[in-house]
C-alpha positions in Angstrom: -14.9 30.4 -17.4 -16.2 27.8 -19.7 -17.8 24.5 -18.8 -14.7 22.7 -19.8 -12.5 24.9 -17.6 -15.1 24.2 -14.8 -15.1 20.7 -15.1 -11.2 20.5 -15.3 -10.9 22.9 -12.2 -13.3 20.3 -10.5 -11.4 17.5 -11.5 -7.9 19.1 -10.2 -9.7 19.7 -6.7 -10.7 16.0 -6.6 -7.4 15.1 -7.2 -5.7 17.1 -4.8 -8.1 16.0 -2.3 -7.5 12.3 -3.0 -3.4 13.1 -2.6 -4.4 14.4 0.9 -6.3 11.4 1.7 -3.2 9.2 0.7 -0.7 11.2 2.2 -2.6 11.3 5.5 -3.3 7.1 5.5 0.8 7.4 4.5 1.9 9.3 7.6 -0.6 7.1 9.7 0.8 4.0 8.5 4.5 5.3 9.2 3.7 6.1 12.8 1.9 2.7 13.2 4.8 0.9 11.9 7.1 3.1 14.4 4.7 1.9 17.0 5.1 -1.7 16.2 8.8 -1.5 16.3 8.8 0.1 19.5 6.4 -2.3 21.1 8.7 -5.3 20.1 11.6 -3.8 21.4 9.9 -2.8 25.0 9.0 -6.8 25.1 12.8 -7.5 25.2 13.7 -4.6 27.2 14.5 -5.4 30.9 16.1 -2.5 32.1 12.8 -0.6 33.8 14.5 2.7 33.3 14.9 2.3 29.7 11.6 0.7 29.7 9.7 3.5 31.3 11.5 6.0 28.7 10.3 3.8 25.9 7.0 4.2 27.5 6.8 7.9 27.1 7.8 7.9 23.6 5.3 5.1 22.8 2.0 6.8 24.6 3.7 9.9 22.4 3.7 8.3 19.1 0.2 7.0 20.0 -1.4 10.4 20.4 0.3 11.2 16.9 -1.3 7.9 15.4 -4.7 9.2 17.0 -4.2 12.6 15.5 -3.5 11.1 12.3 -6.3 9.0 11.9 -8.5 11.7 12.8 -7.3 14.0 10.0 -7.6 10.7 8.0 -11.2 10.8 8.5 -11.4 14.5 8.2 -9.9 14.0 4.9 -12.5 11.1 3.9 -15.1 13.4 4.9 -14.0 16.1 2.4 -14.4 13.7 -0.4 -17.9 12.6 1.0 -17.0 9.3 2.7 -19.2 9.5 6.1 -18.5 6.0 7.7 -15.4 5.5 9.4 -15.9 1.8 10.7 -13.2 0.6 8.2 -10.7 3.1 9.0 -10.4 2.0 12.5 -10.4 -1.7 11.4 -7.2 -1.0 8.9 -5.5 1.5 11.2 -5.9 -0.3 14.7 -4.2 2.1 17.5 -2.5 0.2 20.5 -3.6 0.9 23.7 -1.7 3.4 25.8 1.1 1.8 28.0 2.1 1.9 31.7 5.5 2.5 33.2 6.9 -0.2 35.3 7.3 0.5 38.9 10.9 1.4 39.7 12.3 -0.8 42.8 15.0 1.2 44.1 15.3 -0.5 47.4 18.7 -2.2 47.9 
């Protein structure tokens, strides 16, 4: 393989790594948007059973967001970026939610 072929291959690898990085960011942003929408819906939900079901969904999405943010950091490291302080600032993940107590005493 000549030098131009090596350079082209390296360029293609970097391009694919950049695409993977962008895709990781897009997936994380999508989950964070879903978390935000669900959080707003929970704020107006008065039914404790519906709220508690949403808490389970919220916490599941939160775990996905944490995993996606970790994947984003891994992709960043793959292209040589070692500091991730800004990832946590740009992609804040909300705290885990707790269910409300159910008062079935009638």
